[in-house]
C-alpha positions in Angstrom: 57.5 1.7 47.3 54.3 2.5 45.4 52.4 -0.3 43.7 52.7 -0.5 39.9 49.3 0.4 38.4 47.6 -2.5 36.7 47.1 -1.8 33.0 43.4 -1.4 32.1 42.1 -3.7 29.5 40.9 -1.7 26.5 37.1 -1.3 26.3 35.9 -3.5 23.5 34.3 -1.6 20.7 30.6 -2.6 20.1 30.0 -4.8 17.2 28.7 -2.9 14.1 25.5 -3.6 12.3 25.8 -5.5 9.0 26.6 -3.3 5.9 23.2 -3.9 4.3 21.5 -2.7 7.5 23.7 0.4 7.7 23.1 1.3 4.0 19.4 0.9 4.3 19.4 3.0 7.5 21.1 6.0 5.9 19.1 5.8 2.6 15.9 5.7 4.6 17.1 8.5 6.9 17.7 10.7 4.0 14.2 9.9 2.5 12.4 10.3 5.8 14.2 13.6 6.6 13.0 14.8 3.1 9.4 13.5 3.2 8.4 14.8 6.6 9.3 18.5 6.0 7.7 18.2 2.5 4.5 16.9 4.2 4.4 19.8 6.6 5.1 22.3 3.9 2.6 21.0 1.4 -0.2 21.1 4.0 0.4 24.8 4.6 0.7 25.8 0.9 -2.1 27.3 -1.1 -3.9 24.8 -3.4 -2.5 24.8 -6.9 0.1 23.2 -9.2 3.0 23.6 -6.8 1.1 21.9 -4.0 0.0 19.1 -6.4 3.6 18.5 -7.4 4.7 18.4 -3.8 1.9 15.9 -3.0 3.1 13.7 -5.9 6.7 13.9 -4.6 5.6 13.2 -1.0 3.5 10.2 -2.1 6.4 8.8 -4.3 8.9 9.1 -1.6 6.4 7.6 0.9 5.9 4.5 -1.3 9.7 4.2 -1.7 10.0 4.3 2.1 7.4 1.6 2.4 9.3 -0.7 0.0 12.6 0.0 1.7 11.0 -0.6 5.1 9.9 -4.1 4.0 13.4 -4.8 2.7 14.8 -3.5 6.0 12.6 -5.7 8.1 13.6 -8.6 5.9 17.3 -7.8 6.3 16.8 -7.6 10.1 15.2 -11.0 10.1 17.8 -12.6 7.9 20.8 -10.8 9.5 19.9 -10.2 13.2 21.4 -7.0 14.7 24.5 -7.3 16.8 24.1 -7.9 20.6 23.7 -4.9 22.8 26.9 -3.4 23.9 28.1 -4.5 27.3 28.5 -0.9 28.4 24.9 -0.1 27.8 22.5 -0.5 30.8 19.7 -3.0 30.2 17.0 -0.3 30.7 18.6 2.0 28.1 18.8 -0.9 25.6 15.1 -1.7 26.1 14.1 1.9 25.6 16.3 2.0 22.4 14.7 -1.2 21.1 11.2 0.2 21.8 12.0 3.4 19.9 13.4 1.3 17.0 10.3 -0.9 16.8 8.0 2.1 16.9 10.0 3.6 14.1 9.7 0.4 12.1 5.9 0.3 12.7 5.6 4.0 11.6 7.8 3.5 8.5 5.5 0.7 7.4 2.2 2.2 8.6 2.4 5.8 7.6 2.9 5.2 3.8 -0.1 2.9 3.9 -2.2 5.5 5.7 -1.1 8.1 3.2 -2.0 5.8 0.3 -5.5 5.1 1.9 -6.0 8.9 2.5 -5.1 9.7 -1.1 -7.4 7.1 -2.5 -10.3 8.1 -0.2 -9.7 11.8 -1.2 -10.1 10.6 -4.9 -6.4 10.7 -5.9 -4.5 7.9 -7.5 -0.9 7.6 -6.2 1.6 8.0 -9.0 5.2 6.9 -8.2 7.5 9.4 -9.7 5.3 9.5 -12.8 6.5 6.0 -13.7 3.4 4.0 -12.7 0.3 4.3 -10.6 -0.5 2.3 -7.5 -3.8 0.5 -7.5 -6.6 2.2 -5.7 -7.2 0.2 -2.5 -10.4 2.1 -1.5 -12.8 4.2 -3.4 -13.5 7.9 -2.8 -14.9 8.6 0.6 -14.6 12.0 2.2 -15.1 10.8 5.8 -12.4 8.2 5.4 -10.1 10.7 3.7 -10.4 12.9 6.7 -9.9 10.0 9.1 -6.9 8.6 7.3 -5.4 12.0 6.6 -5.8 13.1 10.3 -4.1 9.9 11.5 -1.3 10.2 8.9 -0.7 13.8 10.1 -0.7 12.8 13.8 1.7 10.0 13.2 3.9 12.5 11.3 4.2 14.5 14.5 4.9 11.2 16.4 7.6 10.0 14.1 9.1 13.5 14.1 9.4 13.4 17.9 10.8 9.9 17.9 13.4 11.0 15.3 14.5 13.9 17.4 15.0 11.5 20.3 16.7 8.9 18.1 19.1 11.4 16.5 19.7 13.2 19.7 20.6 10.0 21.6 22.8 8.9 18.7 24.7 12.2 18.7 25.0 12.0 22.5 26.6 8.5 22.3 28.9 9.6 19.4 30.1 13.0 20.7 29.6 13.1 24.4 29.8 9.6 25.7 32.1 8.5 22.8 31.2 4.9 23.6 31.2 3.4 20.1 27.4 3.0 19.9 27.0 5.6 17.1 29.8 4.0 15.1 27.8 0.7 15.0 25.5 2.3 12.4 27.9 4.6 10.6 28.4 3.7 7.0 31.5 1.6 6.4 34.2 3.1 4.2 35.6 0.4 1.9 39.1 0.8 0.5 
């Protein structure tokens, strides 16, 4: 007589992030995935009105990202993220947390560097033509080069981190199918 197999307990689904965190994540993802290519395009365009308009749009979206990043950090402090899934090894969780913190730092720091670079270049930052941000430093060509160079370098850095972040998210969602991607997917209300 063969032993009766013991039924396997279903693997618990990881706890999702709170709805405000998920909404902010996807709004910011759309903005970041718009502003980064726009930044690379505008830097390779000939000077002129089209480039100026793209700069204005880039700065406006950057300021919006800065504001949303502050809100997102506040939400994270007020509504802590869910615990790590039990199925995820500790080392993978620590790497994921490190990437998340680096992205938060870049989402806060890059717009400020862009604002500083714009001011040092002699440009006032207009937000969608609705209002101007105060100039936080005066025109200074050396500082414009410094801040602009660091803003561009960090643009490459955040691009690399985003490729990793998106790639790992897709790997969890479509290859491992372990529920980790679904923790951040938008909730569909009925």
